[in-house]
N, C-alpha and C positions, 0 to 999 in steps of 0.2 A: 286555369292559371291566370286568365285575364282579370277576374275579380280580385284575386290576391295581389297582382301588381298594382291595380288602382287603389286598393286599401293601403299598400305601402307608400304610394305617392301622396295620398291623403294625409296619412300619418306623419309623413316627412313635413308636409306643409303646415300641418297643425303644430308639430314640434317647433318649427320655425317661428310661428306666432308666439308660442309660449317663451321662446328664447328672447325674442324682441321685448316682451314685457319684463323679462328679468333683467335685461340690460339697464333698465331705469333704476334698478335697485343697486347695481354694482358700483363700485367705487369709480368715478369718472375722472380721468386726468387728461392733460392736454399735451400735445406734441406739435412741433413745427419743423418740418424737414422738407427739402426739395432737391431732387436729382434730375437734371437734364442731361441727356446723352445723345451722341451721334454715333451710329454704328455702320461700319462699312467692312468690306472684305479685308482691308489692311489697316483700318483706323478704328479705334475704340476709345472715345474721349468721354469720360465722365467726370463731371465737376459740380461743385456746389455753387449755386447762384443765389446771392443774398437778396432777401426782400427789401423793397424800398421802404421809406419812412412811413408810407401809408399802409404798410403790411402786405402789399402786393408784390408777388414774385414776377419779375419781368423776363421774358424769354425772347426779347427782340434784339439781344446783343449778337453781333456777329461773332462766330468762332472760327479761329484760324488753325488748321491741321497742317503740321509740317510735312512737305514732301521730300525736299532736299535742303540740308543746312550744313554747309562746310565745304571742305576741299575734296574734289573728285579728280583722281589722277588717271590719265588715259594714254596708254602706250601708242606708238606710231601704228597707224592702220587699225586700231582697235576701237572699242566703244565702252561706254560705262555700263554699269549694271542697269537693268530695267527698273524703273520706278512706276508702280502700278497705282492707278486711281480709279476706284469704282464708286459710282454715284448711284444710289437707289432711284427708282422711278418716282417715288413720292418726295424727292428732295427738290428744292428750288433755290434759285439765285445763288448758284456755285460758280466762283471765279478762280482761275489760277493766277496768282500774283507773285511778283518778285523780280529778282535780277540775278545776272551772272557775269563774271569777269574772267578773261582767259589770260594765262601767263605761260610763257615758254615756246621754243621753236623759233624758226626764222620769221614766220608770220603767225602771230598769236591769235588764231581763229579757231572756231569750233562749230560743228554742225549740230543744231538742236532739232530733234524730232519730238512731236507729240502726236501719237496715232490714236485713231478711233479703231479699236481692235475689231470691230464688226466689219470694217472695210479692208481687212487684211486677211489673205489666205493663211499667212503665218505671222502672228503678231510680233515674233522675234526678228522678222526680216522686213525692213521697211520698204524694200524693193517689191514686196508682194502686195503692197497696199494701193488701192485705187486713188486715194487722196490723203492729205495729212491736215491735222489741225494746225500744227506749227512745222514749217520747213524752212530753217534759216541758217546761214553761215555768217557768223559775226564774231567780233572780238569781245563785245559786251553788249548787253541789251536789258531793257526792262520788259517784263512779261505782264500782260493784262488781257486775259481772254475768258469769256464766258463759256462754260461747259455745259452742253445739254444734259438733262438727267436721264436716267435709265441706261447709261452706257458705261463701258470700262475703257480706260485710256492707259497707253504706255508711253512713258517719257524717258528718253535717254540722250546722251551726248555721244557724237561719233568724231573720231579724229581721222580725217581722210588724208592726212600727210603721211604717207607709208614709206618713210625712209629715216635713217638714223638721225638723232638729234632733234626730233620733233615730238618729244614727250610734252604733253599738255597738262597744265593744272588749271582746273576750273573751280573758281570760288563762287558758289551758287547758294542762293537762299530762295526757295520757291515754296509757296504754301497755298492751301486751298481755303478760300474765304466763303463762308456760308452761314446760314441760320440753323440752329438745331431744329430737326424736324419732328422730333418726338419729345414730349414732356411727360414724365412718369409721375402719377399721382397716387398716393395711398388713400384707400377708402376707409381709413380707420384701422385700428389694431386691437387685438384682445388676446389674453391668455386665460388660464384657469382662475385667476384672481382679479384681473383688471381689465376694464374695457376703455379704450381710447376712442372717444366718439368725435372725430373730427377728420375731414379731409385734409390730406397734408401734401402740398399747401392748399389752403381753402380759397385763396385769391390769386389769380394768375392773369398775366397780360401777355398775349401772343400776337403773332401777325397773321393776316389772312393767309391760308395755305398750310399753316402748321398743324400738326397732329397732337392729340393729348391721349395718353392711355392710362386707364384707371386699373388698378389691381388691388387685391385684398391681402395684406401682409400678416393677417391674424394667425395665431398658433392653434386656434380652435375653430370648428366649422360654423362660425357666425356669418350668416349671409348679409351682404350689403347690396345696395343698388345705386346706380347714377341715373336720376330721373329729371328730365327737363320738361316742364309744363309751360309751353309757349302761348297757350291759349287757356285762360282761366276756366273756360267751360269744359275742359278735358281733363280736369283733375281726376285721379283715380285712387281708390282705396283698396286695402288688402282684401276687404270683403265688400261685396256689392249685392244689391237687391235684384232679383229677377222674377218675372211673372211667368207662371205656368197655368194652363187651363186646370180648372177645379176637377175636371174629369181624369186627370192624370195624378196617380198616386206614386210618389217617389219611393223607390225600393232601396233598402239599406244593402250595403255590400260588406260582408257576405250576408245572404238572406237571414234574418232573425237576429242580426247584431243589435246590441243595445244603443241605437242611434236614431235620430230623427231630425230632419231639416227644421230650421227655425222659421215659422210663418210670421208674416207681418200683417196685423189687422188692416183691412181696407174696405172700401165701399163697393169694389167691383165684384159682382156676384158671379161673373164668369171665370175669373182668374184668381189665383192665389199667389201672393208675393212671398218668395223665400229668400234667405240670405245664404250666399255661397262664396267661395274663393274667386277672386278676380284674377283671370289668367294674365291680364295686361299689367299686373303688378309684378309678377315673378318671371315672365318670359321676355326676351329682348324683342321690342316692338317699336315701330314708328307709326304715328298717325300723321298722314300728310296733309297738305292745305285743303284737300277735298273731303277730309274726314275719313278716308280709306285707311285700313290697318294693314301694315306689312310686317310680318315676323321675321326677324333676322336670325342667322345662324348663331350657334354658340361662339363665344369670343368675338362678338360682333364688331364689324368695322364699318362706319357709316360717315358719309359727308353731309354736314348740316347746311341746308340752303338758307335757313332763317325764316321759312314760311310754314314750317311744320307746326302741328298743334301739340304734340306729345312725342317724346322720345324716352324710351327706358332701356337699361342695360339688361334687365333681368337679374337674377341671383348672380352675385359674384362671390366665389369662394376661393380660399387659398388653394394653391396647386396641391393636389393629392387628397383634398377634402371635398372635391365636388361631388363624389359619389354619395355624400350624406344627403344631398338634395338632387334627385335626378333631373337632368336638363340644365344644371347650373354651368356658368362659365367661370373662367379664371381672370379674363381681361375684358375691357371694352374700350375701343379706340374710336375717336371722333376727329374728323378733319373739319376745320371751319372755313367756309368759302365766302362768308359774308361778315363784314365788320359789325360789331354791336356788342351788347352785354347780354350774357347768357347765365342765368341763375339756374341752379339745380340743387337737389337734395337726395337723401336716402329715403325711399319711400317707407321703409320699415322703421327708420329712426328719423323722423322728419325734422328734428332739431339739428341734425348734421346737415349743413348747407355749404355750398361753394358757389364761386362766381368767376366766370371767364370773360375777360375784356379782350375783344378781338379788334386790333387796329388795322 
């Protein structure tokens, strides 16, 4: 069974090469779209961010997600509903901002709590918490506090005047200010008649610490890659020459198949040069500053330090189409930890290029 599986893999890769050649014949059109999104347990904000006059889509704008906006009425001895804020561990620079004003009762004051739920036995009971992010009794105030990432917070107002006539009305506007932490990029698109050969968007400006995720939105199983060559000596081709001793005769799989490796004429009498598929073209891999290769898992997630020599996503296929090419991924995510310009391309369609400017 092993030779049959290897034959299937080789056939799939060979088919990919044929598909790549055919895309040069297809009608090529262009498209430009961009979607930046922030995803939380209680917040899902998806919006269009327009490119600048230079054609570069900028993702350095702050995003404001509303937590409380309007009047909150609290009965004597009661408390408002809980407002939950969940900040992923890969978020950065998140601040809770805003203000509130209290009306009603003999003394118009209110107790505002902001809890780190990890420090509470029961997040719904503030008395079970070892400490508070905010613990204040005031009639009005401006809120400006940085919230560490990777945590869940609970915010609520408490009316501790527990007697008649002490109904409180709190006019509050509180929001979470942050940068979008993921930028979603299409690696091109294709259907049965048209191939859209362009990263969408192709030029992006982000901040240090932001993530970019590439995906393949095609309707057909046409593979794409996201390939960074940071050192010109580490360019990789789909096919590559390899040297083997002349005493070794490659065997076809299955035995007797009508196939033969392509030899390259050379002067070395001890070795023979043959052409074969380059694994570093279709598997997710990083070549670090020392030249060492590290293969990534499917749907790779990698932090670029800026001193790498080569980074490749491997085959990116649409969701549900990855079985067409064994070992393929659906997404590739990169976090940029160093400012600079990062150019990349699709190794199977080298005319499809992109640029990331990290500020």
